[in-house]
C-alpha positions, 0 to 999 in steps of 0.5 A, spaced: 123 278 361 120 273 365 124 274 371 121 277 378 128 281 380 129 284 373 121 287 373 122 289 381 129 292 379 126 296 373 120 298 377 125 301 382 129 305 377 122 308 374 120 310 381 126 313 382 125 317 376 118 318 377 120 322 384 125 326 380 120 328 375 116 330 380 121 334 384 122 338 377 115 339 376 115 335 370 107 333 371 106 329 364 113 325 365 110 323 372 104 320 369 107 316 364 113 313 369 107 312 374 104 308 369 110 304 367 112 303 375 105 299 376 106 295 369 113 293 372 110 291 379 104 287 375 109 284 371 113 282 377 108 278 380 106 275 374 113 272 373 113 269 380 107 265 377 111 263 371 107 268 367 109 273 362 105 278 357 107 284 354 101 287 352 096 292 355 090 287 355 094 281 358 096 285 363 089 288 365 086 281 365 092 278 369 090 284 374 083 282 374 084 275 376 089 276 381 088 283 385 083 286 389 077 290 385 080 297 388 086 296 384 083 294 378 078 300 378 084 304 379 088 301 373 083 302 369 083 310 370 090 310 367 
């Protein structure tokens, strides 16, 4: 899935499910899906730069190279 639009579509789908879970007070589901939304957005950005990765470590390394330190600090918390 090295395709920007595909990752963006997945992020939107997961965000919609996250909002539904939040409305249903499913807090652990909200946390799990929230992380997945962020992962898909990072993957979408990577796809724009012809990069692809599937593991957690590679995603963080990419984020550290390409996003502001505040974003990476927040990502390390999740």
